[in-house]
DRENPA-3360 file (N, C-alpha, C; in nm, 2 decimals, always signed):
BEGIN
1 = MSGTVLST = +17.15/-0.13/-26.42/+17.20/-0.01/-26.35/+17.30/-0.04/-26.25 ~ +17.42/+0.03/-26.25/+17.52/+0.00/-26.16/+17.54/+0.12/-26.07 ~ +17.59/+0.09/-25.94/+17.61/+0.20/-25.85/+17.76/+0.24/-25.84 ~ +17.78/+0.35/-25.78/+17.91/+0.41/-25.76/+17.94/+0.44/-25.62 ~ +18.05/+0.39/-25.56/+18.08/+0.42/-25.43/+18.14/+0.56/-25.42 ~ +18.08/+0.64/-25.33/+18.13/+0.78/-25.32/+18.22/+0.79/-25.19 ~ +18.30/+0.89/-25.19/+18.38/+0.92/-25.08/+18.30/+0.96/-24.96 ~ +18.35/+0.95/-24.84/+18.28/+0.99/-24.72/+18.33/+1.12/-24.66;
9 = SGTLWTWT = +18.42/+1.19/-24.74/+18.46/+1.32/-24.69/+18.47/+1.41/-24.82 ~ +18.45/+1.54/-24.79/+18.46/+1.64/-24.90/+18.48/+1.78/-24.83 ~ +18.44/+1.88/-24.91/+18.45/+2.02/-24.86/+18.32/+2.09/-24.88 ~ +18.30/+2.19/-24.79/+18.17/+2.26/-24.79/+18.17/+2.35/-24.91 ~ +18.07/+2.34/-25.00/+18.06/+2.42/-25.12/+17.98/+2.54/-25.09 ~ +17.87/+2.53/-25.02/+17.79/+2.65/-24.98/+17.70/+2.60/-24.87 ~ +17.64/+2.70/-24.80/+17.55/+2.66/-24.69/+17.45/+2.78/-24.66 ~ +17.35/+2.75/-24.58/+17.25/+2.85/-24.53/+17.21/+2.80/-24.39;
17 = VQRVAPKS = +17.16/+2.89/-24.31/+17.12/+2.86/-24.17/+16.97/+2.88/-24.17 ~ +16.90/+2.78/-24.12/+16.75/+2.79/-24.10/+16.73/+2.84/-23.96 ~ +16.69/+2.97/-23.95/+16.67/+3.03/-23.82/+16.52/+3.04/-23.77 ~ +16.43/+3.00/-23.86/+16.29/+3.01/-23.83/+16.23/+2.87/-23.83 ~ +16.15/+2.83/-23.73/+16.09/+2.70/-23.73/+16.00/+2.68/-23.85 ~ +16.00/+2.57/-23.91/+15.90/+2.54/-24.02/+15.76/+2.55/-23.96 ~ +15.66/+2.56/-24.05/+15.52/+2.56/-24.01/+15.48/+2.43/-23.94 ~ +15.39/+2.45/-23.85/+15.34/+2.33/-23.78/+15.19/+2.33/-23.79;
25 = PPFVAPEG = +15.12/+2.22/-23.83/+15.19/+2.10/-23.88/+15.24/+2.12/-24.02 ~ +15.33/+2.04/-24.07/+15.36/+1.91/-24.02/+15.48/+1.91/-23.92 ~ +15.55/+2.02/-23.91/+15.67/+2.02/-23.82/+15.63/+2.01/-23.68 ~ +15.70/+1.92/-23.60/+15.67/+1.91/-23.46/+15.81/+1.94/-23.39 ~ +15.80/+2.05/-23.31/+15.92/+2.09/-23.24/+15.97/+1.99/-23.15 ~ +16.10/+1.97/-23.13/+16.16/+1.88/-23.03/+16.12/+1.93/-22.89 ~ +16.14/+1.84/-22.80/+16.11/+1.88/-22.66/+16.17/+2.01/-22.61 ~ +16.30/+2.03/-22.65/+16.37/+2.15/-22.60/+16.34/+2.27/-22.68;
33 = GFEPFAVG = +16.25/+2.26/-22.78/+16.22/+2.38/-22.87/+16.30/+2.38/-23.00 ~ +16.27/+2.46/-23.09/+16.34/+2.47/-23.22/+16.48/+2.54/-23.19 ~ +16.58/+2.48/-23.26/+16.71/+2.53/-23.26/+16.75/+2.56/-23.40 ~ +16.81/+2.68/-23.43/+16.86/+2.70/-23.57/+16.96/+2.59/-23.61 ~ +16.96/+2.56/-23.74/+17.05/+2.46/-23.79/+17.09/+2.50/-23.93 ~ +17.20/+2.44/-23.98/+17.26/+2.47/-24.11/+17.24/+2.35/-24.20 ~ +17.22/+2.38/-24.33/+17.22/+2.28/-24.44/+17.31/+2.34/-24.54 ~ +17.38/+2.25/-24.61/+17.47/+2.29/-24.72/+17.50/+2.18/-24.82;
41 = YVELPEGV = +17.58/+2.22/-24.92/+17.62/+2.12/-25.01/+17.77/+2.08/-24.98 ~ +17.79/+1.95/-24.98/+17.93/+1.90/-24.96/+17.98/+1.85/-25.09 ~ +18.09/+1.91/-25.14/+18.14/+1.86/-25.27/+18.24/+1.75/-25.24 ~ +18.21/+1.63/-25.30/+18.30/+1.52/-25.29/+18.41/+1.52/-25.39 ~ +18.52/+1.44/-25.38/+18.62/+1.44/-25.47/+18.58/+1.39/-25.61 ~ +18.47/+1.32/-25.62/+18.42/+1.27/-25.74/+18.34/+1.38/-25.82 ~ +18.33/+1.50/-25.76/+18.26/+1.61/-25.83/+18.11/+1.61/-25.80 ~ +18.06/+1.52/-25.72/+17.92/+1.52/-25.68/+17.90/+1.61/-25.56;
49 = RVMAVLDV = +17.80/+1.69/-25.56/+17.76/+1.77/-25.44/+17.64/+1.71/-25.37 ~ +17.65/+1.69/-25.25/+17.55/+1.62/-25.17/+17.49/+1.72/-25.07 ~ +17.36/+1.74/-25.07/+17.30/+1.83/-24.97/+17.29/+1.76/-24.84 ~ +17.33/+1.82/-24.73/+17.33/+1.76/-24.60/+17.30/+1.86/-24.49 ~ +17.25/+1.81/-24.37/+17.24/+1.88/-24.25/+17.39/+1.89/-24.20 ~ +17.43/+2.01/-24.16/+17.56/+2.03/-24.11/+17.57/+2.03/-23.96 ~ +17.63/+1.93/-23.90/+17.63/+1.91/-23.76/+17.76/+1.97/-23.71 ~ +17.76/+2.10/-23.67/+17.87/+2.17/-23.62/+17.84/+2.23/-23.49;
57 = PDLASLRI = +17.93/+2.24/-23.39/+17.90/+2.30/-23.26/+17.87/+2.45/-23.27 ~ +17.93/+2.52/-23.37/+17.91/+2.66/-23.38/+17.88/+2.70/-23.52 ~ +17.76/+2.75/-23.55/+17.72/+2.78/-23.69/+17.81/+2.89/-23.74 ~ +17.87/+2.97/-23.66/+17.96/+3.08/-23.71/+18.10/+3.02/-23.76 ~ +18.12/+2.89/-23.73/+18.25/+2.83/-23.77/+18.24/+2.78/-23.92 ~ +18.13/+2.78/-23.98/+18.11/+2.73/-24.12/+18.19/+2.82/-24.21 ~ +18.26/+2.76/-24.30/+18.34/+2.83/-24.40/+18.34/+2.75/-24.53 ~ +18.33/+2.82/-24.64/+18.34/+2.75/-24.77/+18.48/+2.69/-24.78;
65 = GMPLRIGV = +18.48/+2.56/-24.83/+18.61/+2.49/-24.84/+18.65/+2.41/-24.72 ~ +18.57/+2.43/-24.60/+18.61/+2.35/-24.48/+18.59/+2.20/-24.51 ~ +18.68/+2.12/-24.45/+18.67/+1.97/-24.47/+18.55/+1.92/-24.39 ~ +18.47/+1.83/-24.44/+18.36/+1.77/-24.37/+18.36/+1.62/-24.40 ~ +18.31/+1.55/-24.30/+18.29/+1.40/-24.32/+18.14/+1.38/-24.33 ~ +18.09/+1.31/-24.43/+17.95/+1.29/-24.46/+17.91/+1.15/-24.43 ~ +17.79/+1.13/-24.38/+17.72/+1.01/-24.35/+17.57/+1.02/-24.36 ~ +17.50/+0.92/-24.31/+17.36/+0.92/-24.31/+17.31/+0.88/-24.17;
73 = ADGVPRAS = +17.21/+0.95/-24.12/+17.15/+0.92/-23.99/+16.99/+0.94/-24.01 ~ +16.92/+0.83/-23.98/+16.77/+0.83/-24.00/+16.73/+0.87/-24.14 ~ +16.81/+0.82/-24.24/+16.78/+0.84/-24.38/+16.82/+0.98/-24.43 ~ +16.88/+1.07/-24.35/+16.91/+1.20/-24.39/+17.06/+1.22/-24.40 ~ +17.12/+1.27/-24.51/+17.26/+1.30/-24.51/+17.30/+1.40/-24.41 ~ +17.41/+1.38/-24.34/+17.46/+1.47/-24.23/+17.61/+1.48/-24.25 ~ +17.66/+1.60/-24.23/+17.80/+1.62/-24.24/+17.85/+1.69/-24.11 ~ +17.97/+1.65/-24.07/+18.04/+1.70/-23.95/+18.18/+1.75/-23.99;
81 = AVERTAGT = +18.22/+1.84/-23.91/+18.36/+1.90/-23.93/+18.46/+1.79/-23.91 ~ +18.57/+1.80/-23.99/+18.68/+1.71/-23.97/+18.79/+1.79/-23.89 ~ +18.83/+1.72/-23.78/+18.93/+1.79/-23.69/+19.06/+1.80/-23.77 ~ +19.12/+1.92/-23.77/+19.25/+1.94/-23.83/+19.36/+1.91/-23.74 ~ +19.47/+1.85/-23.79/+19.59/+1.83/-23.70/+19.69/+1.94/-23.72 ~ +19.78/+1.95/-23.63/+19.88/+2.05/-23.63/+19.96/+2.04/-23.76 ~ +19.98/+2.15/-23.82/+20.06/+2.16/-23.94/+19.97/+2.15/-24.07 ~ +19.84/+2.13/-24.05/+19.75/+2.12/-24.17/+19.71/+2.26/-24.21;
89 = ASGGDHG = +19.72/+2.29/-24.33/+19.67/+2.42/-24.38/+19.52/+2.44/-24.36 ~ +19.48/+2.56/-24.32/+19.34/+2.58/-24.31/+19.28/+2.64/-24.43 ~ +19.15/+2.62/-24.45/+19.08/+2.68/-24.56/+19.06/+2.82/-24.54 ~ +19.03/+2.89/-24.65/+19.01/+3.04/-24.65/+18.87/+3.07/-24.59 ~ +18.86/+3.20/-24.55/+18.73/+3.24/-24.49/+18.65/+3.31/-24.61 ~ +18.56/+3.23/-24.67/+18.48/+3.28/-24.78/+18.33/+3.29/-24.74 ~ +18.29/+3.26/-24.61/+18.16/+3.25/-24.57/+18.08/+3.38/-24.56;
% end
């Protein structure tokens, strides 16, 4: 069996926001209480879609096609927004 190295950036394919805390147990709320969070599929240039927690400062900023950088933290795929530079075209608002 051989592995394939995948890109660390892609675009948001789709997402949803978890606004209700999971049942407890097994869920243990963090010290500050439950905060809504987003999960979505990030499409990589290789055509692979990776499900990841979306680490964005504002859930309302999520848009299909937005560029994301993907990595792993505590064994969980996580994606964060890529800062756009001046003159870079922005993705459409499909969310």
